[in-house]
Structures are given as structure tokens and as C-alpha cells.
N, C-alpha and C positions, 0 to 999 in steps of 0.2 A: 504494500499499498505506499502511496505518496501521500504526505501531507502538505497541503497547500494553504498558505497564509492569505487572508482576505483582508482588503483596506475595510475600514469600521463601517462605510456606507453599505457594504453588501452583505453585514451581518444580519440584516432584517430578512433576508433570504434564507438564511441558514438557522434560523431560531436562535440567534445570537451566537452562534460559534465563530471564534476567531480563527480556528484551524479545522479543516475538513480533511478527510482521507478519502481517496480514490485509488481505483485500481487502474493503472495506465502504464505504458512504456515511453511514450513521446508526449510531447506538449499538446499536439492534437487530440490525444485520448484523454489527457488531463480536462482539457476543456470541454469535450463531448461528455465525460463522465461527470463532471461539475453541473452541466445543464442536466443531464439525467437524474442525478440526486436531487438537484436543487431547481426545479424548473424556473423560478422565479430569476434565476440570474441568466437565463437565455437571452433576454434581451439586452442587458448590459454586454455580455461577451459578445454578441452578434454585432453590437455597435461599435466595439472594439475595445480591446484592453491590452496592456503590455504584461508579460510574463517574464520574471526574473528566476534563472535556475542557477543555484549555486553561486549567487552575487553577481551573475551577468544577465543583463537584458538581453532575451531571445531575439535574433534578428534573422535566423535561419528559418524560420517558419514552423508550421505544426509538425514537421518530422523529426525535430531535434529530439535525441533520447533524454528519458528522464529516468534515473535509477530510484529504486526504492528508498534510498537514504539521503537523496537530493533534498535541498532546501530550495522550496518553490514559493514564489510570491506571486499573486495576481495584484496588479497595480492599475491605476487609471492610466489610460493611453497616453504615452508620451510622445508629443508632437513636436517637430522641430520648427524653427522659425528664423 
């Protein structure tokens, strides 16, 4: 299981949980599993979020591997400017 840390605004969709566990091996699977377990997260994730794995913001897309002991953070989308 992968532990995913959520920003405070998302906790209303997870019954207040700050960290949720999902079964996943890639970033895409993490996002899909989050939506499956907590459907209220769907519109937020589909609108765009940033994902950090082990301290690095993912730029390689949904296929980036995630290990069971990886530190995963779901964050508001980071936009350049």
C-alpha cells in the first residue's frame, strides 16, 4: 500500500483523513485509486493536481513508478508563469 498525503482542502472528501492508503505501482494508479476510494476527489484530480514522490514533483506523467515505501504528496497544481 502507498500512503498519500493530502492538502487540508481535500480532507473533506476523505472523512478528515490527512493520509490515505491505496494499492498502486504508478502515479496514474495512485490517482485512479484515490478517485475510486474517495469519489469526491475526482473533480479536483481531473481539474489538475501536482504529485510529489520522494520529494520530487512528478513531471514524467502517470507512468512514473511508485514504491510501497515512497513518500507521496498530492498538492494543488503548480503552474509556471
